[in-house]
C-alpha positions as CSV (number, residue, x, y, z in Angstrom):
1,M,80.4,78.4,119.2
2,F,78.0,81.4,119.8
3,A,80.3,83.7,118.0
4,R,80.5,81.3,115.0
5,V,76.6,81.2,114.9
6,V,76.3,85.0,115.0
7,S,78.9,85.5,112.5
8,L,77.1,82.9,110.1
9,R,73.8,84.5,110.6
10,Q,75.2,88.0,109.9
11,W,76.9,86.8,106.8
12,L,73.7,85.2,105.5
13,Q,71.8,88.5,106.1
14,R,74.5,90.5,104.3
15,R,74.8,88.3,101.2
16,W,71.2,86.9,100.8
17,L,68.6,88.1,103.2
18,Y,68.7,92.0,102.8
19,P,69.0,91.8,99.0
20,C,66.2,89.3,98.8
21,I,63.9,91.4,101.1
22,S,64.5,94.3,98.7
23,I,63.4,92.2,95.7
24,L,60.4,90.8,97.6
25,T,59.3,94.3,98.8
26,I,59.2,95.4,95.2
27,G,57.6,92.5,94.1
28,F,54.8,92.9,96.7
29,V,54.2,96.6,95.9
30,T,53.9,95.7,92.3
31,V,51.4,93.0,92.9
32,S,49.2,94.9,95.4
33,Q,49.0,98.0,92.8
34,P,47.8,96.4,89.4
35,Q,47.4,99.1,86.6
36,I,47.9,99.7,83.1
37,G,51.5,99.3,82.0
38,Q,52.2,97.0,85.1
39,A,54.5,94.6,83.3
40,A,56.8,97.4,82.2
41,E,56.8,98.8,85.7
42,W,57.3,95.3,87.2
43,W,60.4,94.9,84.9
44,Q,61.9,98.1,85.9
45,L,61.4,97.2,89.6
46,L,62.9,94.1,89.1
47,I,66.0,95.6,87.5
48,Q,66.3,97.9,90.4
49,G,66.2,94.9,92.9
50,A,69.0,93.3,90.8
51,Q,71.0,96.6,90.9
52,I,70.9,96.5,94.7
53,V,71.9,92.9,94.7
54,Q,74.8,93.9,92.5
55,L,75.8,96.6,95.0
56,S,76.0,94.0,97.7
57,N,78.4,92.1,95.4
58,M,80.5,94.7,93.9
59,S,83.8,93.8,92.6
60,D,86.8,95.8,92.9
61,A,86.6,96.6,89.2
62,Q,83.0,97.7,89.7
63,E,83.9,99.8,92.5
64,A,86.8,101.3,90.8
65,S,84.6,102.3,87.8
66,L,81.8,103.9,90.0
67,G,84.6,105.7,92.1
68,L,86.1,107.2,89.0
69,Q,82.8,108.5,87.9
70,T,82.2,109.9,91.2
71,N,85.6,111.6,91.0
72,Q,84.9,113.0,87.7
73,S,81.6,114.7,89.1
74,L,83.4,116.1,92.0
75,L,86.1,117.6,89.9
76,S,83.5,119.2,87.6
77,G,83.0,122.0,90.1
78,K,82.1,120.5,93.5
79,V,85.9,120.6,94.7
80,Q,88.8,122.5,93.3
81,V,91.9,120.3,92.9
82,S,95.2,121.9,93.5
83,Q,97.3,122.5,90.4
84,N,100.6,122.7,92.6
85,Q,102.4,119.6,91.2
86,A,104.9,119.6,94.1
87,V,102.3,119.3,96.8
88,N,100.1,116.8,94.9
89,S,103.6,114.7,94.4
90,Y,104.2,114.8,98.1
91,I,100.7,113.7,99.0
92,D,100.8,111.0,96.4
93,R,103.9,109.7,97.6
94,I,102.9,109.4,101.2
95,G,99.5,107.9,100.3
96,Q,100.9,105.3,98.0
97,K,103.4,104.2,100.5
98,L,100.6,103.8,103.0
99,A,98.4,102.1,100.3
100,R,100.9,99.4,99.7
101,N,100.7,98.3,103.4
102,S,96.9,98.5,103.6
103,A,94.3,95.9,103.8
104,R,93.6,96.5,100.2
105,P,97.0,97.0,98.4
106,N,95.6,95.5,95.2
107,I,93.4,98.5,94.0
108,R,94.7,101.7,92.5
109,Y,94.6,104.7,94.7
110,T,94.2,108.4,93.7
111,F,95.5,111.0,96.2
112,Q,94.3,114.6,95.3
113,V,94.8,117.8,97.2
114,V,91.8,120.2,97.3
115,E,92.4,124.0,97.5
116,D,90.5,124.7,100.6
117,D,91.8,126.1,104.1
118,A,89.3,124.3,105.9
119,I,90.8,121.4,108.0
120,N,89.1,118.4,106.2
121,A,89.7,115.2,104.3
122,F,87.4,112.5,102.8
123,A,87.4,109.5,100.6
124,T,85.2,107.9,98.0
125,M,84.9,104.3,96.8
126,G,87.4,102.9,94.4
127,G,90.7,104.2,96.1
128,F,90.1,107.9,95.7
129,V,91.2,110.2,98.6
130,Y,91.0,113.9,99.0
131,I,93.0,116.2,101.3
132,N,92.4,119.8,102.0
133,T,95.4,122.2,101.9
134,G,94.3,123.4,105.2
135,T,94.8,120.0,106.7
136,I,98.3,119.9,105.2
137,K,99.0,123.3,106.8
138,A,97.6,122.3,110.2
139,A,99.8,119.2,110.6
140,D,103.0,119.6,112.7
141,N,104.9,116.8,110.7
142,E,104.5,114.1,108.1
143,A,103.5,111.5,110.6
144,Q,100.4,113.5,111.6
145,L,99.4,114.0,107.9
146,A,100.1,110.2,107.3
147,G,97.5,109.4,110.1
148,V,94.8,111.4,108.4
149,I,95.7,109.9,105.0
150,G,95.7,106.3,106.5
151,H,92.3,107.0,108.3
152,E,90.9,107.9,105.0
153,I,92.5,104.7,103.3
154,G,90.8,102.9,106.3
155,H,87.3,103.9,104.9
156,I,88.2,102.5,101.6
157,T,89.6,99.2,102.9
158,G,86.5,98.9,105.0
159,R,84.2,99.7,102.0
160,H,82.3,102.0,103.9
161,A,81.3,104.3,101.0
162,V,79.9,101.0,99.2
163,Q,77.7,100.1,102.2
164,H,76.4,103.7,102.5
165,L,75.4,103.6,98.8
166,K,73.8,100.4,99.2
167,Q,71.6,101.6,102.1
168,A,70.9,104.8,100.2
169,A,69.7,102.8,97.2
170,I,67.6,100.4,99.1
171,T,66.0,103.5,100.9
172,Q,65.3,105.3,97.6
173,G,64.0,102.1,95.9
174,I,61.5,101.4,98.5
175,S,60.2,104.9,98.8
176,S,60.1,106.0,95.1
177,L,59.6,102.4,93.4
178,A,61.6,103.8,90.3
179,G,64.5,102.2,88.4
180,V,67.9,103.6,89.5
181,D,70.3,104.1,86.8
182,R,74.2,104.5,86.9
183,D,74.1,108.4,86.8
184,T,71.8,108.3,89.8
185,Y,74.2,106.1,91.8
186,V,77.0,108.6,90.9
187,Q,75.1,111.6,92.2
188,M,74.1,109.7,95.3
189,A,77.8,108.9,95.9
190,V,78.8,112.4,95.5
191,Q,76.3,113.5,98.1
192,L,77.5,110.9,100.4
193,A,81.0,112.0,100.1
194,L,80.2,115.8,100.5
195,T,77.6,115.7,103.3
196,L,77.0,112.6,105.0
197,P,79.2,112.0,108.3
198,N,80.4,108.6,108.7
199,S,78.9,106.5,111.4
200,R,80.5,105.9,114.8
201,Q,81.2,102.3,114.0
202,D,82.8,103.5,110.5
203,E,85.0,106.1,112.3
204,Y,86.4,103.5,114.9
205,D,86.9,101.0,112.1
206,A,88.7,103.5,110.1
207,D,90.9,104.7,113.0
208,R,92.0,101.2,113.7
209,R,92.7,100.4,110.1
210,G,94.6,103.6,109.6
211,L,96.7,103.0,112.7
212,T,97.6,99.6,111.5
213,T,98.5,100.9,108.2
214,M,100.7,103.5,109.7
215,I,102.6,100.9,111.8
216,R,103.1,98.6,108.8
217,T,104.4,101.6,106.9
218,G,106.9,102.6,109.6
219,Y,105.4,105.9,110.6
220,A,105.4,106.8,114.3
221,P,101.7,105.9,115.3
222,T,101.5,108.2,118.3
223,A,101.0,110.9,115.5
224,M,97.5,109.9,114.7
225,P,95.9,110.7,118.2
226,E,98.3,113.7,118.7
227,F,97.0,115.4,115.6
228,M,93.4,114.9,117.0
229,K,94.1,116.3,120.2
230,K,95.9,119.4,118.6
231,L,93.0,120.2,116.8
232,M,90.6,119.7,119.6
233,R,92.7,122.3,121.5
234,G,91.9,125.0,118.9
235,N,89.2,127.6,119.2
236,S,86.7,125.3,117.4
237,A,86.8,121.9,116.2
238,P,87.3,121.5,112.5
239,E,84.7,120.3,110.2
240,F,86.0,116.8,109.7
241,L,86.2,116.3,113.5
242,S,83.1,118.2,114.7
243,S,81.1,116.0,112.4
244,H,82.6,112.9,113.6
245,P,81.5,111.2,116.7
246,A,83.1,111.1,120.2
247,V,86.7,112.4,119.2
248,S,87.9,112.3,122.7
249,E,87.0,108.7,123.0
250,R,88.5,108.1,119.6
251,V,91.8,109.5,120.9
252,N,91.8,107.2,123.9
253,N,90.9,104.1,121.9
254,L,93.9,105.0,119.5
255,Q,96.3,105.4,122.3
256,K,95.3,102.0,124.0
257,M,95.8,100.3,120.6
258,I,99.5,101.5,120.2
259,S,101.7,98.8,121.6
260,P,104.6,100.1,123.8
261,A,106.9,98.7,121.3
262,Y,105.8,101.2,118.8
263,K,105.5,104.3,121.0
264,S,109.3,105.1,120.6
265,R,109.1,105.3,116.9
266,T,110.2,108.7,115.4
267,E,109.6,108.3,111.8
268,G,107.9,111.3,110.2
269,L,108.0,113.4,113.4
270,N,110.7,115.8,112.3
271,A,108.9,119.1,112.3
272,N,111.6,121.1,110.9
273,T,111.8,118.9,107.7
274,Y,108.0,119.2,107.3
275,K,108.1,123.1,107.7
276,Q,110.6,123.3,105.0
277,N,108.4,121.2,102.7
278,L,105.5,123.6,103.5
279,R,107.5,126.6,102.6
280,S,108.3,125.1,99.2
281,F,104.7,124.3,98.5
282,F,102.8,127.3,99.7
């Protein structure tokens, strides 16, 4: 019973309380600072409050549209996408297979390879996933690579980028008291994708979702924590691990989540086949 009460309260906060607070805060500031042109400013602030409410109730189509614009901005010079069709097709094949078994198989996913030797991967809203060439080269087998891709899909199925954007919009709105247009949302989404580490809770959630997706797809789930351990044994932790919280604890949690029934799986663990693919790509 207590759990139900807490869940209901949290649901009401997410769906109504926070957006209402944003609008009421905007209204209070407007009323307390009367000046020339107040009606126009009030209308701008009310539109902003409505935009924040819209972020809280973003549909799949709206998320995909904003994600597409974010992707276009990223590709305009912030990241360099590989022109190697073979490696792009390979990553897309793995990604689409995982996406079909994810918690959001109904949206369109786009998997892109970024020309960067740093070991990193990230995702933006609307189904866009980016994998560095350095990550592809660092993996020992396809299952390890699938674990990284599955983790990023987990961020999308958890709608983490949407939540971050909503929080950023509310913060900017309260501090600047200015209308936020769509281009500003895109700029904010790009910054969030490139510079803001995910929270501890988001990383654990993406790990759990990614592991579940791997198991549903048929990959050996043990590869996911093994890849993290492999990178931790290096001279220095790569960017996408060092900026994420408690990697050793994440490894332990993943290992605990893997049922003994799945620990004997070998799908995707063939290192020789993977190395042959790498030689054909790079």
